N, C-alpha and C positions, 0 to 999 in steps of 0.2 A: 759420522753417523751413517748407518745403512739407508740407502734409498731403494735398493733392489728388492723385489718381492721374493726372489729365490734365495735370499740370505736371511729373510725374516724368521725369527724364532718366537714361538708362543710363550707368554709368561702367565697371564691370568685371563679369565673370562668372568664378567659380572653382568648383572641385569638391573635396569631401572624399569620396573614393571609399570609404574605410574605413567611414565612417558613412552613406554613400549620400545625401549632401546636396549641393545646389547653393547657392552664395552669390552673390547679385546685389547689387552695390553701386550706389547711386544718387549722382548728382552733388551732391545736397543733404546727403549724409552718412548717409542711412539705408542699412541693410543688411537684406536678406531672406535667410532660410534656408529652402530649399524641399526637401522630401523628393523624391528622384529617382523614387520609386514613383508620384508624381503624374503622371509623363510616361513611359510605358512605353518609348518609343523612346530616351529618354535613359537610362533605367534599364538597358536591355540593351546600350547602346553601349560601345564600347571607349574607353579614356581618350584616345587620339589623336583619335578622332572628336569627342568632347566638347570638346576643346580648339579645334576648328575652328569656333567660333561667330563670328557677325558681327552687329554692331548694325544695327537697322533704324530709321533716322531717330531714333535715341536713345530710341525708345519701344517697342522690341521686340527680340527675339533670334532669330536664324536660324542653323540648322545645315544647310548645303547638302548635306553627305554623308548626313545622317540624314533630310532632308526634314521638318524640324521647325521650327515657328515658335511663339513664345510672346510674348504681349504683356505689357508691364509692368502695364497695367490689370488683366489677369487675375490676375497674381501678387499685386498689391496688394489685390485683392478676395478672395484666398485660393482661387482656382479651380484645380482640377486639370484634367487632360485629361478629356474626356467619358467617362462611365461605360462606354459601348460600347467605347471604346478600351482602357480598363483591363480589361474583361472578356475581351478577346481572349487573355489569358494565363492559364494554368492557375493556380488558387489552391492553391499549395503551402503547406506549413506555414510556411515562411519568409515568403512573401508575405502569408499571413493575419496573421501577427504584425506585419509591417511596415505593412500597410494598416490594421489595427486601431489601431495606435498613431498613425500619421501621417495617415491620412485621417479617422478618426473621433475620435481622441484618447480612446479607451476603454480601460479596464482589461479584463482577461479577465472579471472578474465583471460589469462593465457590459455587455459584449458578450453574455455568457450570458443575462443578464436581459432585454436588449432583444430577443433572438431566441427566448427561451423555451426555452433549452437549459440543462442543468446545467453548472456550472463545470468539473467534471471532464471533460466532453465537449469543451468548448472547449480546455481544457489538453491533452487527448489529440490533438486536431486540430493544435494548434500544435507539439506535440512530435513529431508524425509517428507516434505509436503507434496512431493510428486514422485510417483513410482518410476524407478530407473527402467527404461525400456531396453529390450535386447539390441535394438539398432544402436543406441547410445553405448551400451556395454561393449559391443563388438568394435565400434569405432575407438572406444577408450583403450581396449586391449591392443588394437593395431597400433595406436599411438605409443603405448608403452613399449611394444615390440620394436618399433622404429627407433625409439630413443634409447633403447638398451643394447642395440646391436645383436639381438637374438633372432 
């Protein structure tokens, strides 16, 4: 079986919109589950637009309507969209929770400890009972950047 990204060939792409995930199947039988939050254009797209993907020489995926291109190499290496693209969207309580889980793989407690905040503060931000302050948002994006190698 292939383990090398440079030999990977695209087979199909499908979406689980309820769980906000994209599934990419490769010709060698591997399947990748990718959180849509990694790619804001895809995350905010309509189902009909997501369905209009095209293979790019079996090594990438292109959405003409969304002007989005993703390489299999990047997906296999676990790379999301650049942080500057992710930061264009307001960090809502829902996005904070999704990014915490899918970009960082952190629990609320781990995020609180990493950023020097109390657990109750992070919980309040995620539940929307407290407004997310710019200081917290900046610290959050810096943590994402550190943990993604960008």
